[in-house]
GULO-763318 format. One record per residue (C-alpha): residue number from 1; residue in three letters; x, y, z. Coordinates in steps of 0.001 Angstrom, whole numbers, always signed. Layout:
! residues N
<i NUM	aa ALA	east X	north Y	up Z> $
...
***
This chain:
! residues 334
<i 1	aa MET	east -14676	north +5937	up +10988> $
<i 2	aa LYS	east -14155	north +4249	up +7612> $
<i 3	aa ILE	east -10575	north +3678	up +6463> $
<i 4	aa LEU	east -10236	north +2609	up +2852> $
<i 5	aa PHE	east -7200	north +735	up +1505> $
<i 6	aa VAL	east -6290	north -251	up -2040> $
<i 7	aa GLY	east -3236	north -2070	up -3369> $
<i 8	aa ASP	east -440	north -784	up -5576> $
<i 9	aa VAL	east -1205	north +2338	up -7600> $
<i 10	aa MET	east +1174	north +2598	up -10564> $
<i 11	aa LEU	east +641	north +5791	up -12561> $
<i 12	aa GLY	east +3723	north +5491	up -14785> $
<i 13	aa ARG	east +4365	north +4186	up -18300> $
<i 14	aa GLY	east +1066	north +3464	up -20067> $
<i 15	aa VAL	east -1038	north +5106	up -17364> $
<i 16	aa ASN	east +1095	north +8252	up -17568> $
<i 17	aa ALA	east +694	north +8244	up -21347> $
<i 18	aa ILE	east -3091	north +7914	up -21250> $
<i 19	aa LEU	east -3315	north +10740	up -18699> $
<i 20	aa LYS	east -1840	north +13105	up -21274> $
<i 21	aa HIS	east -5131	north +13095	up -23175> $
<i 22	aa ASN	east -7725	north +12010	up -20593> $
<i 23	aa PRO	east -9229	north +13577	up -17454> $
<i 24	aa LEU	east -7120	north +13197	up -14328> $
<i 25	aa ASP	east -9777	north +11042	up -12667> $
<i 26	aa TYR	east -9399	north +8445	up -15437> $
<i 27	aa PRO	east -7419	north +5839	up -13407> $
<i 28	aa TRP	east -10206	north +5581	up -10821> $
<i 29	aa GLY	east -12835	north +4418	up -13299> $
<i 30	aa ASP	east -16144	north +3950	up -11468> $
<i 31	aa THR	east -14645	north +3501	up -7970> $
<i 32	aa LEU	east -14851	north +7081	up -6698> $
<i 33	aa ASN	east -18307	north +6688	up -5209> $
<i 34	aa ILE	east -16931	north +4234	up -2661> $
<i 35	aa PHE	east -13931	north +6492	up -2014> $
<i 36	aa GLN	east -16208	north +9401	up -1158> $
<i 37	aa ASN	east -17870	north +7425	up +1631> $
<i 38	aa ALA	east -14581	north +6881	up +3474> $
<i 39	aa ASP	east -12938	north +9095	up +6080> $
<i 40	aa LEU	east -9412	north +8119	up +4998> $
<i 41	aa ARG	east -8108	north +6626	up +1753> $
<i 42	aa ILE	east -4703	north +4908	up +1716> $
<i 43	aa CYS	east -2609	north +3466	up -1116> $
<i 44	aa ASN	east +923	north +2444	up -2005> $
<i 45	aa LEU	east +2242	north +4656	up -4812> $
<i 46	aa GLU	east +4264	north +2285	up -7011> $
<i 47	aa CYS	east +6076	north +4987	up -8986> $
<i 48	aa VAL	east +7854	north +8293	up -8509> $
<i 49	aa ILE	east +6140	north +11602	up -9255> $
<i 50	aa SER	east +8814	north +13448	up -11201> $
<i 51	aa ASP	east +10076	north +14678	up -14552> $
<i 52	aa ILE	east +13783	north +14733	up -13688> $
<i 53	aa GLY	east +16536	north +12180	up -13207> $
<i 54	aa GLU	east +17854	north +9261	up -15216> $
<i 55	aa PRO	east +16690	north +5637	up -15044> $
<i 56	aa GLN	east +18686	north +3531	up -12608> $
<i 57	aa PRO	east +21181	north +1548	up -14730> $
<i 58	aa GLY	east +20593	north -2161	up -15102> $
<i 59	aa LYS	east +17136	north -2105	up -13517> $
<i 60	aa THR	east +14470	north -3707	up -15708> $
<i 61	aa PHE	east +11439	north -1608	up -14831> $
<i 62	aa HIS	east +11310	north +2151	up -14202> $
<i 63	aa PHE	east +8043	north +3787	up -13183> $
<i 64	aa ARG	east +7391	north +7516	up -12993> $
<i 65	aa THR	east +4492	north +9833	up -13628> $
<i 66	aa ASP	east +4390	north +13524	up -14527> $
<i 67	aa PRO	east +4259	north +16000	up -11594> $
<i 68	aa LYS	east +808	north +17223	up -12656> $
<i 69	aa ASN	east -516	north +13737	up -11926> $
<i 70	aa VAL	east -301	north +14350	up -8211> $
<i 71	aa GLU	east -3812	north +15687	up -8871> $
<i 72	aa VAL	east -4866	north +12109	up -9653> $
<i 73	aa LEU	east -4201	north +11240	up -6013> $
<i 74	aa LYS	east -5790	north +14462	up -4818> $
<i 75	aa ILE	east -9006	north +13802	up -6763> $
<i 76	aa ALA	east -9382	north +10478	up -4945> $
<i 77	aa ARG	east -8357	north +12210	up -1680> $
<i 78	aa PHE	east -5608	north +9720	up -879> $
<i 79	aa SER	east -3724	north +10572	up +2304> $
<i 80	aa PRO	east -1630	north +9163	up +3780> $
<i 81	aa ILE	east +170	north +7167	up +1098> $
<i 82	aa SER	east +3098	north +4788	up +1271> $
<i 83	aa ILE	east +6178	north +5547	up -824> $
<i 84	aa ALA	east +8304	north +2750	up +657> $
<i 85	aa ASN	east +8807	north +434	up -2310> $
<i 86	aa ASN	east +11242	north -710	up -4976> $
<i 87	aa HIS	east +10281	north +2009	up -7495> $
<i 88	aa THR	east +10601	north +5111	up -5326> $
<i 89	aa LEU	east +14169	north +5726	up -6498> $
<i 90	aa ASP	east +13821	north +4504	up -10077> $
<i 91	aa PHE	east +15079	north +7917	up -11265> $
<i 92	aa GLY	east +17438	north +8785	up -8412> $
<i 93	aa THR	east +17396	north +10879	up -5267> $
<i 94	aa GLN	east +16600	north +14190	up -6972> $
<i 95	aa ALA	east +13419	north +12683	up -8411> $
<i 96	aa LEU	east +12527	north +11409	up -4932> $
<i 97	aa GLU	east +13069	north +14895	up -3502> $
<i 98	aa GLN	east +10875	north +16420	up -6211> $
<i 99	aa MET	east +8118	north +13938	up -5347> $
<i 100	aa THR	east +8211	north +14540	up -1589> $
<i 101	aa ASN	east +8160	north +18308	up -2151> $
<i 102	aa THR	east +5198	north +17944	up -4516> $
<i 103	aa LEU	east +3296	north +15807	up -2013> $
<i 104	aa LYS	east +3962	north +18303	up +779> $
<i 105	aa LYS	east +2720	north +21204	up -1367> $
<i 106	aa THR	east -518	north +19369	up -2112> $
<i 107	aa SER	east -1005	north +18320	up +1541> $
<i 108	aa ILE	east -818	north +14595	up +815> $
<i 109	aa ASN	east +796	north +12928	up +3803> $
<i 110	aa PHE	east +3281	north +10175	up +3055> $
<i 111	aa ALA	east +5478	north +7686	up +4859> $
<i 112	aa GLY	east +8290	north +5330	up +3961> $
<i 113	aa ALA	east +10917	north +7492	up +2238> $
<i 114	aa GLY	east +12596	north +10836	up +2767> $
<i 115	aa GLU	east +15755	north +12900	up +2935> $
<i 116	aa ASN	east +17182	north +10759	up +5775> $
<i 117	aa ILE	east +16269	north +7794	up +7975> $
<i 118	aa VAL	east +14406	north +10019	up +10438> $
<i 119	aa GLU	east +12003	north +11308	up +7783> $
<i 120	aa ALA	east +11753	north +7947	up +6010> $
<i 121	aa SER	east +10811	north +6068	up +9183> $
<i 122	aa MET	east +8514	north +8627	up +10807> $
<i 123	aa PRO	east +4742	north +8073	up +10812> $
<i 124	aa ALA	east +2300	north +9996	up +8663> $
<i 125	aa LEU	east -341	north +11459	up +10969> $
<i 126	aa GLU	east -3924	north +12245	up +9954> $
<i 127	aa ASN	east -6821	north +14276	up +11382> $
<i 128	aa GLY	east -4916	north +17323	up +12547> $
<i 129	aa GLU	east -3578	north +17889	up +16020> $
<i 130	aa ARG	east -5621	north +15079	up +17539> $
<i 131	aa ASN	east -3810	north +12533	up +15333> $
<i 132	aa TYR	east -6479	north +9872	up +15245> $
<i 133	aa VAL	east -4572	north +7766	up +12701> $
<i 134	aa GLY	east -864	north +7183	up +12235> $
<i 135	aa MET	east +855	north +5131	up +9520> $
<i 136	aa ILE	east +4448	north +3898	up +9399> $
<i 137	aa ALA	east +5576	north +2490	up +6036> $
<i 138	aa PHE	east +8511	north +198	up +5313> $
<i 139	aa THR	east +9699	north -2207	up +2626> $
<i 140	aa ASP	east +11870	north -5298	up +2546> $
<i 141	aa ASN	east +12098	north -5110	up -1256> $
<i 142	aa LYS	east +15676	north -4691	up -2404> $
<i 143	aa PRO	east +15824	north -2970	up -5790> $
<i 144	aa TRP	east +19555	north -3559	up -5786> $
<i 145	aa ASP	east +18783	north -7249	up -6382> $
<i 146	aa TYR	east +18020	north -6280	up -9968> $
<i 147	aa PHE	east +21331	north -4657	up -10850> $
<i 148	aa PRO	east +24981	north -4944	up -9773> $
<i 149	aa SER	east +25729	north -3326	up -6427> $
<i 150	aa GLU	east +28427	north -3647	up -3823> $
<i 151	aa ASN	east +26280	north -2289	up -1031> $
<i 152	aa GLU	east +22804	north -3558	up -175> $
<i 153	aa SER	east +21894	north -214	up +1395> $
<i 154	aa ASP	east +22019	north +1669	up -1915> $
<i 155	aa TRP	east +18359	north +2710	up -1631> $
<i 156	aa ALA	east +18005	north +2665	up +2149> $
<i 157	aa ALA	east +17821	north +6063	up +3835> $
<i 158	aa GLY	east +20761	north +6810	up +6120> $
<i 159	aa ASP	east +21588	north +9358	up +8783> $
<i 160	aa ASN	east +22412	north +11934	up +6119> $
<i 161	aa THR	east +21304	north +10286	up +2885> $
<i 162	aa PRO	east +17869	north +10080	up +1226> $
<i 163	aa GLY	east +16110	north +6833	up +512> $
<i 164	aa ILE	east +13475	north +4347	up +1603> $
<i 165	aa PHE	east +12736	north +2910	up +5034> $
<i 166	aa TYR	east +14244	north -525	up +4472> $
<i 167	aa VAL	east +13420	north -3192	up +7051> $
<i 168	aa PRO	east +14244	north -6871	up +6455> $
<i 169	aa ILE	east +11665	north -9392	up +7647> $
<i 170	aa ASP	east +13924	north -10533	up +10445> $
<i 171	aa LEU	east +13022	north -9777	up +14052> $
<i 172	aa LYS	east +16686	north -9969	up +15070> $
<i 173	aa ASP	east +17959	north -7409	up +12558> $
<i 174	aa HIS	east +19052	north -4010	up +13931> $
<i 175	aa ARG	east +16962	north -2211	up +11294> $
<i 176	aa THR	east +13866	north -3944	up +12567> $
<i 177	aa LYS	east +14521	north -2360	up +15958> $
<i 178	aa VAL	east +14046	north +1102	up +14410> $
<i 179	aa LEU	east +10576	north +66	up +13230> $
<i 180	aa PHE	east +9535	north -1325	up +16600> $
<i 181	aa ASP	east +10993	north +1653	up +18470> $
<i 182	aa ASN	east +8915	north +4002	up +16291> $
<i 183	aa ILE	east +5786	north +1936	up +16951> $
<i 184	aa LYS	east +6400	north +2309	up +20676> $
<i 185	aa LYS	east +6930	north +6070	up +20362> $
<i 186	aa VAL	east +3744	north +6781	up +18409> $
<i 187	aa ARG	east +1410	north +4163	up +19897> $
<i 188	aa ASP	east -50	north +6353	up +22642> $
<i 189	aa ASP	east -386	north +9401	up +20377> $
<i 190	aa VAL	east -2895	north +7887	up +17926> $
<i 191	aa LYS	east -6210	north +6084	up +18095> $
<i 192	aa VAL	east -5465	north +3760	up +15156> $
<i 193	aa LEU	east -1914	north +2733	up +14258> $
<i 194	aa ILE	east -1264	north +1296	up +10794> $
<i 195	aa VAL	east +1919	north -312	up +9504> $
<i 196	aa SER	east +2264	north -404	up +5730> $
<i 197	aa ALA	east +4482	north -3280	up +4555> $
<i 198	aa HIS	east +5703	north -3508	up +964> $
<i 199	aa TRP	east +7078	north -6989	up +1342> $
<i 200	aa GLY	east +7763	north -10380	up -109> $
<i 201	aa PRO	east +7600	north -12015	up -3540> $
<i 202	aa ASN	east +5423	north -10853	up -6418> $
<i 203	aa TRP	east +3482	north -14084	up -6853> $
<i 204	aa GLY	east +1852	north -16892	up -4897> $
<i 205	aa TYR	east -1417	north -16861	up -2955> $
<i 206	aa GLU	east +108	north -18564	up +85> $
<i 207	aa VAL	east +1308	north -16177	up +2793> $
<i 208	aa PRO	east +5066	north -16535	up +3453> $
<i 209	aa LYS	east +5616	north -18034	up +6904> $
<i 210	aa GLU	east +8062	north -15298	up +7887> $
<i 211	aa HIS	east +5357	north -12697	up +7165> $
<i 212	aa ILE	east +3015	north -14379	up +9632> $
<i 213	aa VAL	east +5641	north -14369	up +12392> $
<i 214	aa PHE	east +6583	north -10749	up +11677> $
<i 215	aa ALA	east +2965	north -9582	up +11451> $
<i 216	aa HIS	east +2079	north -11208	up +14770> $
<i 217	aa ALA	east +5019	north -9439	up +16411> $
<i 218	aa LEU	east +3797	north -6110	up +15008> $
<i 219	aa ILE	east +322	north -6661	up +16433> $
<i 220	aa GLU	east +1781	north -7617	up +19803> $
<i 221	aa ALA	east +3818	north -4390	up +19716> $
<i 222	aa GLY	east +620	north -2350	up +19437> $
<i 223	aa VAL	east -203	north -2088	up +15727> $
<i 224	aa ASP	east -3934	north -2040	up +14901> $
<i 225	aa ILE	east -3884	north -2707	up +11144> $
<i 226	aa ILE	east -1199	north -4234	up +8938> $
<i 227	aa TYR	east -1555	north -3087	up +5342> $
<i 228	aa GLY	east +479	north -5378	up +3097> $
<i 229	aa HIS	east +1275	north -5003	up -586> $
<i 230	aa SER	east +3988	north -5670	up -3197> $
<i 231	aa ALA	east +2639	north -9014	up -4425> $
<i 232	aa HIS	east +762	north -8577	up -7683> $
<i 233	aa ILE	east -2104	north -10665	up -6317> $
<i 234	aa PHE	east -4235	north -10461	up -3179> $
<i 235	aa ARG	east -3686	north -12828	up -269> $
<i 236	aa GLY	east -5937	north -13884	up +2592> $
<i 237	aa ILE	east -6741	north -11747	up +5631> $
<i 238	aa GLU	east -5915	north -12941	up +9127> $
<i 239	aa ILE	east -7505	north -11621	up +12322> $
<i 240	aa TYR	east -4890	north -11886	up +15070> $
<i 241	aa LYS	east -5817	north -10807	up +18595> $
<i 242	aa GLY	east -8717	north -8863	up +17138> $
<i 243	aa LYS	east -6545	north -6959	up +14638> $
<i 244	aa PRO	east -6627	north -7394	up +10834> $
<i 245	aa ILE	east -3581	north -8363	up +8807> $
<i 246	aa LEU	east -4028	north -7611	up +5108> $
<i 247	aa TYR	east -1120	north -9718	up +3905> $
<i 248	aa SER	east -1418	north -8489	up +332> $
<i 249	aa THR	east -3863	north -6035	up -1202> $
<i 250	aa GLY	east -2641	north -6742	up -4749> $
<i 251	aa ASN	east -2740	north -4290	up -7652> $
<i 252	aa PHE	east -5323	north -1532	up -8002> $
<i 253	aa VAL	east -4196	north +466	up -11076> $
<i 254	aa ASP	east -1376	north -298	up -13518> $
<i 255	aa ASP	east -498	north -1171	up -17115> $
<i 256	aa TYR	east +898	north -4663	up -16446> $
<i 257	aa ALA	east +387	north -7747	up -18583> $
<i 258	aa VAL	east -2160	north -10046	up -16950> $
<i 259	aa ASP	east -1238	north -13518	up -15753> $
<i 260	aa LYS	east -4168	north -15743	up -16726> $
<i 261	aa ILE	east -3655	north -18039	up -13727> $
<i 262	aa GLU	east -2829	north -15704	up -10850> $
<i 263	aa ARG	east -4871	north -12797	up -12256> $
<i 264	aa ASN	east -2932	north -9753	up -11145> $
<i 265	aa ASP	east -5746	north -7587	up -12527> $
<i 266	aa GLU	east -8095	north -8614	up -9695> $
<i 267	aa SER	east -8270	north -7179	up -6200> $
<i 268	aa PHE	east -10527	north -5238	up -3838> $
<i 269	aa ILE	east -11264	north -1970	up -2189> $
<i 270	aa PHE	east -10647	north -2863	up +1463> $
<i 271	aa GLU	east -12862	north -917	up +3867> $
<i 272	aa ILE	east -12139	north -1182	up +7598> $
<i 273	aa ASN	east -14681	north +321	up +9963> $
<i 274	aa THR	east -14344	north +1451	up +13574> $
<i 275	aa ASP	east -16878	north +2451	up +16198> $
<i 276	aa GLU	east -16965	north +5841	up +17934> $
<i 277	aa LYS	east -14204	north +4695	up +20293> $
<i 278	aa TYR	east -12012	north +3658	up +17329> $
<i 279	aa ARG	east -12392	north -37	up +18016> $
<i 280	aa LEU	east -12223	north -2068	up +14800> $
<i 281	aa THR	east -15622	north -3540	up +14013> $
<i 282	aa GLN	east -15916	north -4701	up +10410> $
<i 283	aa ILE	east -14115	north -5236	up +7108> $
<i 284	aa LYS	east -15909	north -5033	up +3769> $
<i 285	aa LEU	east -14207	north -6032	up +528> $
<i 286	aa TYR	east -15455	north -4640	up -2794> $
<i 287	aa PRO	east -14107	north -6681	up -5756> $
<i 288	aa THR	east -12281	north -4730	up -8461> $
<i 289	aa VAL	east -10591	north -5396	up -11794> $
<i 290	aa ILE	east -8141	north -3421	up -13924> $
<i 291	aa ARG	east -9375	north -2714	up -17441> $
<i 292	aa ASN	east -8058	north -209	up -19969> $
<i 293	aa LEU	east -5534	north +1124	up -17418> $
<i 294	aa GLN	east -8166	north +2031	up -14846> $
<i 295	aa ALA	east -9751	north +505	up -11754> $
<i 296	aa LYS	east -13271	north -818	up -12259> $
<i 297	aa MET	east -15819	north -2311	up -9899> $
<i 298	aa ALA	east -16232	north -5992	up -10695> $
<i 299	aa GLU	east -19823	north -6969	up -11402> $
<i 300	aa GLY	east -22082	north -10011	up -11407> $
<i 301	aa LEU	east -20513	north -13434	up -11526> $
<i 302	aa GLU	east -17035	north -11965	up -11930> $
<i 303	aa ALA	east -17363	north -10105	up -8638> $
<i 304	aa GLN	east -18714	north -13219	up -6965> $
<i 305	aa ARG	east -15831	north -15334	up -8275> $
<i 306	aa ILE	east -13212	north -12862	up -6985> $
<i 307	aa ALA	east -14930	north -12641	up -3599> $
<i 308	aa LEU	east -15179	north -16430	up -3259> $
<i 309	aa LYS	east -11484	north -16756	up -4051> $
<i 310	aa MET	east -10684	north -14368	up -1203> $
<i 311	aa GLN	east -13123	north -16167	up +1082> $
<i 312	aa ASP	east -11263	north -19418	up +505> $
<i 313	aa LEU	east -7912	north -17742	up +1221> $
<i 314	aa CYS	east -9319	north -16229	up +4427> $
<i 315	aa THR	east -10697	north -19586	up +5560> $
<i 316	aa LYS	east -7208	north -21069	up +5296> $
<i 317	aa LEU	east -6112	north -18416	up +7818> $
<i 318	aa GLN	east -9058	north -19271	up +10124> $
<i 319	aa THR	east -10794	north -16018	up +9236> $
<i 320	aa LYS	east -14574	north -16051	up +9004> $
<i 321	aa SER	east -16320	north -14181	up +6212> $
<i 322	aa ASN	east -19645	north -14130	up +4415> $
<i 323	aa LEU	east -20653	north -13042	up +941> $
<i 324	aa LEU	east -23352	north -10412	up +673> $
<i 325	aa PRO	east -24991	north -11580	up -2595> $
<i 326	aa GLU	east -26961	north -8422	up -3309> $
<i 327	aa GLU	east -23841	north -6270	up -3186> $
<i 328	aa ARG	east -21270	north -8873	up -4321> $
<i 329	aa VAL	east -19274	north -7755	up -1278> $
<i 330	aa LEU	east -17298	north -9967	up +1083> $
<i 331	aa GLN	east -17700	north -9140	up +4756> $
<i 332	aa VAL	east -14943	north -10279	up +7142> $
<i 333	aa SER	east -15774	north -10937	up +10774> $
<i 334	aa PHE	east -13606	north -10060	up +13780> $
***
């Protein structure tokens, strides 16, 4: 089985505008050929799919895309997706409800937000009744940091209130217990268990130390793949007890200004392969860049440069990798 991951997919603002007069496959550029070869395609949707609601007051950035643009995700066959992030409620709870209803109608599984904490924290399950793959999605991002609030749980789903699955990166916190309890509940029901983590600061190639401790605890609890995002740049991959930790998959599609040093327009398509018994066997990284509000396959020396940067970051985490020159692809070893 091939499971494909990409970083943040932001279809709002400029991307939403360009989709008004371009085909709905526009954001995927020339990447769809690789998508078609995968059994599952997973992303973090860094916007709300809605045309209702008002922008959250005092928040600097608000991302939403028109309801018709759910077809953008469908064209690429993304499912499951993570909606646990700091833009899910940019336009309020009604916009969130509209998005979850739209995703359900189009059969795109999602995790990380919902009408209450039960729905927000439950896993998205793929491959029908046999449930080969399950994904739990959480975020430690606190959108309320950006505007005045008396209560840090403003966006966190509650027993009877909609919101995101908020989990601080603190193994002693009571909200963390919900995450680990859910891992225990679903572990025996799936062949591959993924935890999607929208965590940490936006910048910096070095992995935060608390992420390493938290990620190791997740693996020890039974998680097979940790799919990290939120940072605008990619970070190194660690193999811990035979399981991959993608600390940050960076940005895949957006309209952001590009930092010339940290290069938030560069990332990868992350392909994780399993054998017939669902044992993880190989990771292949295909370098990508964002140009003209769409994902593009990096080519030539540019692809090699991006791959070598990741190779260096992986080496710092004691992860072995080798560059496949003919394909400009980085292969990570278990």
